[in-house]
N, C-alpha and C positions, 0 to 999 in steps of 0.2 A: 526613552523608549527602547531603545535599542539594544540599551544594556540589559533589561528585564527579558527580553526576548533571546538575547543568548543565554541568562541565567537559567531560562525555563529549558532550552535547550540542550545546555549542559546537566542539568537535573536531571531530565528524561533520558540522558545519553548513561547517565552516571547509574539510574536504575537499572536501564536495561543490563549494562556493562555488569553490574552485580548480580545480577541475575543469571547471565550467561557464565560466567565465575562460578557460581554455585551450580551450575547444572552442567559443567564441561565433562564430567566423568562419564566415557564413552561405555554404553551399553552395545557390544555387538558391532556389527558396523554401521550401527543409525544413530550414534550419539543420542542416544535413548528419547530415540521421535515413537514414542509410543503410541498417541492418535495422531501425531500431525504427518502428513504428506510427505516424504522425502523429495518428490518430483511431482509438479503440476504443470501442465501446460493448458492454454485455454484460449480457444478462439472468441473473441468479443462480436458479438452482432449486434447491439443497440448501437453501439459507438464503434465502428469497426475497428478492429485490430487484434494483437495477438499479447497475451501475456504468459508469464513463467514464473512459479515459485517456486524455492529451494528450500526443506526444512533443513535447517541448521543444527539445532539443539532442541529439546524438548520444549514446547510453545513457541520455538522463534523461528522464525522463516524471513529468507530477503525474495523481495519479488523485482519482477521487471518487465514493462510493457509499451508496446507505441499502439495508439489509439487517440481517438479525437478528444481532444480536452479544452477548457475554456477556463481561462485568467480573469479575474476583474482585481482590481487594487483602484487606489485613490487617482493615478493617471489616467484609468480606463480600462478597455479590456481587448482582450485578444483570444483568436479561435481557431484552432489548427492541429495537424497531428503532433503528437505530444509524446516525449519519451518521460515517463512514470518511473520512480524507485523507489523503495519502501524497505525497512527494516520492522517487522513485526512480530508483537508479541501477545498470544493470543491467552487472553487470563481467565477465560470460564469453559474449558474443557471439562474442569472434575464438576461442576454444576451440571453442564449437560449428559453429564454420563448417570449422575446421580437420578436425574429425572425421565433417563431410559431416552434422551433426544441423539439425533446422529449426528456424530464428529466426524465422520469421512470427509472425503474433499476440503479436508481444512474449513469444515463449518462450525465458526465460532467468531466471538467479537476479539476486537483487537485493538491496541493501541500501535501506531506507529510514527517511525521517525520518516519523514515524506522529503521528498524532492522530486519537482517536474520541469523538464524544461522543454519550452516552446520556441521551435527554431524558427529562424525566419525565413527558410525556402518552405518549410512545409504549415503557414500559415495561410489562413482561408479567409480571414478579415479580422480589423482591428479598428479601435478610433484614437489608439495612443499617439500622440503627435512627436514625431522625430523620423529619423532616417529609414528606407525602407527596408535595410537590412538588417534590423535589432532583433537580438534575441532577450528572451526574459526566463527568468528561472525562479521557482518556487522552491523556499526552504522552511521546512515547520513541522508540525506535528498533527496527526490526524486520528480522531476515533471510528472505527469500522467495523461494517458487521458483512459477514460472508456466508453465503449458504450453499452447498453443493445437494442435488436430488439425486435421488438412484439412477434416473436415467441420463444423469452427467449434466443436465442443466444446472446452472451457476448465476447468481447473482452476488455484487459487491457494493457496498454502498458505504462510502466514505463522508466526514465533517472534519476539517480540520482551520486551522488558520498559523499564518506564518508572513514570511520576509519575502517581498518579490523583489528580485536582484535584476535590475535592467542593463544591457549591454547595449549602449547607445541611445537609452531611454533614464528616465529619473526611476529611483526605487522608490519602495513604497511597501505598506502593509496589507492585509487583504485576506479574505477566507479561502478556504478550498473545501471545493465539492466535487465530489467523483462518484459516477454511479456507471456499473457495467453489467451488462447481463450476456451471459454466453455459454458456450459449453465445454466441458472439461474433455481433453481428448486421452488422456492418462489413464491408466487404471487405478484405481482406488481402492481403499482398504476397505475392510467389511463394514458394513453400517454398525454392526452391534457394536456397543461399547467395550473398550479392553481397561480392564482395571490393573494398575500396577502395586 
C-alpha cells in the first residue's frame, strides 16, 4: 500500500516536472505567465486565515497559507490552525478561454501536490490517542477548483487523498477536503481572456 502511494506521488511529480521543463522558456519577466497571476494574496473569511499564491511558470503555481484545517484518518481527527502548501497545475485555462469564461485571479481547475501540517500548539481539538504535543502532517495529491470574481471574492475547493505522518502518534491514510472563501487583496489581470 505504501509502495503504491509512493509510486503515485512520484508519477504525479514526474508529470509536473516534465510540464515544467517543457514550459521553462522565459517570456519577458514573467516566465510565460499568460493567464496565471504572478502574485495573489488572499484573506480567507470562512476559515479565518491568509494565503499567498505565486505564479511560477505557465499554468504552474506554488501556494501557501495558514488557516483552519481538519484532518481525519484511521487514527481519528484533529482540528486547528494548519499550514497548507501546494504546487498547482491548472489544466483548463485554454478551455475556459475558448468558452469566453473568466481566467483572472487564477480562476481554473487544477491538480496539486499537497502538504498540510497540523501543529500541536495550534490545535483546537482531537480524538487521536497519544501525547498532548503530537504534530501531524498530510502528504498527498488533490484536485481543486478556484474561482475569483470581479469584486475580488474568491472560493477554492479541494478534494484529495494521501498519507498522514504522525510525530508522536501512528501514521495512516485518509482523505483531504479543503474549502476556503475569501477576498483577493492583490490587483488581478484583466477579466478578458488572453490568447497565446
